N, C-alpha and C positions, 0 to 999 in steps of 0.2 A: 698496609695494604701490598705494597711492593714486596716487602719481606716475606708474605705469605705465597705472592706468585713465585718468588724465588726458592722458597722450600719445596713448593709442588713440585716446581721444575727441577729440582735436585731428586725428587722421588720419583719423576716421571719415567725416566728411563728404565729405572728398576722394576716399576710396577709393570710396565708396557713388555718387558722383557720376561717377568714370572708369567703374566698373562698369556704370552705367546708359548712358553715352555709348559704351562699346565695344560693349555689347550692341545698343543701339538705333540706333546711328548718329546719336544726337543728336536725336531726335524725342520728344515728349512721351509721357508715359505713357497708354494707352489706358483708358479707363473699364470695360471689360469684358476678360475671357480667354476666348478660343477655347481648345480642346483643343489645337489645333496651336501656338497661342502659347505655351499653358502648357508644352507639350513643348519647344518651342525653348528657352525661358526655363529649363526645368529641365536641359536639355542642356548649355547655356551655364555654368550655376552648377556642375553636377557634375563639369566640365573644371575650372572654377576650384579646387572643393574638393579634387578629385584632385591638382591642383599643391599645394595647401597641404600635402597628406599628403607628397608626395614631397619638400617642402621642410623639414617638420618632421623627416624622417629622413635627411634629405641627411648629417647626422653620425652616423647610426647609432643614434641615440636620440630619443625624443621626450620632451622637457622639459616639466616642468609650465607654466612660462610659455608655450610654444608652444601646448600643449594648451588654454590659457585663452584666448588670443588667436584661435585657431580658432573657438571656441565664440562669443566676443563678435564676431568677424567673420561668423559665419554669421547671427546675429541680424540684422545689418545688411540682410539681403535681405527682411525681412519688416517691414512699417509701414505707411509713408504711402503718398501717391499715386505718388511717384516711385521707390518700392522695387521690386524685380523681382517680389516677391510681395505685393502689398498685403492686409493682413489680411481685409479685408472679402470678398476674393475667392477665398482659397484655404483649403484646410486646411493649417494650420501643422505640425499635428503629423505628418500624411502626408509633407508635403515635406520636414520637418527630418529624418525618418526616412530618407529618398532621400539626403538630404546627408550624414547619419551615415554610411550603406553606403558612400557613395562615398568618404569619409574612410578608412575601416576597410579598403576593397577598392580602391582608387584604379585608375583607367583607367591603361593603361601609358604612362609618360613620353611615350613617342615620339608616341603618339595625341594627347596632351595639346599638345605642344609644335606638332604639324603643325595642330592645330585653332587654337591661338593665333596663329601664324604667318599665317593667312590674312588678317588685317586689322592694319594699323600699331597701332590705338587698342587692340586687344586683345593685341598682344604686348606694349605698353608696360605695360598694365594687368598681364598675367602676371607681367611680370618684377618690377615695382613690388611685387607681391603677395608673390612669393617673397621679395624681400628683407626685407619687413616681417615676414613669418614667421621668418626666419633669423635676424632682429635680435632677436626678441621675448625672447629669454632671456639677452640680453645678452652673449652671447659668439658671435664669428666663429670657426669651425674652418676648417682648411685644405679639409677635405672640401666644406665649404658654400661656399668661394669657387670651389672647382673645379665645384660644382654650378652656381653662377650664372653662371661663365664657359659652360658648356655651354648653359644656358637663352638667354643673351644671343645666342650664336653661332646657335643654331637659331632664336631668334625674330626675328633681324635687326636687334637693338637695336645702333646704333652705338657705338662706344667712349668719345664724349663722353657721350652719354645714359647709357650703363652706369655710367659713373663718378660723373656728377651723381644717379643715382638710388642707387647704392650708397653713396655719401658721406651722402645725407640720412638713411639708416637706420643706417650702420655707427656713428655717433656719437650716437645718440639712443637713451636707455634707454625701453623701452616697458614 
């Protein structure tokens, strides 16, 4: 179990940075959040958490390691200046509640994929996040492969990039 946390810890900064770049287009984090900005960030993250939910259930069941990975990944949204929800600027509990609802009652997958396909960085992030979740229980089922194939096609992920991302997670124990 400690090894899984270490591996997720190795991935966390990369996934967090990818989320920031996909969301912000590479701009630096602002010092304050307007309500409009908070809403845009919340919408982005709820789409991502909905994707995680669909990825967790791609094989028909939510495995405990998948559930733990989702909780750990959700925590990455809160924290320092470059997090999407800096601790000093938001009500963490209220936003965490919104994200939990998005996981338990996710947006339809077609809506999530349409949202993700709007930007190449977001599409890559969504595909990589889905691979991370699928890999988190250490077993890749045929149903999960079909799910990832559908995601890659709908998100416009090229075959070489899809293969590279899947291989990065397929052989990694989280």
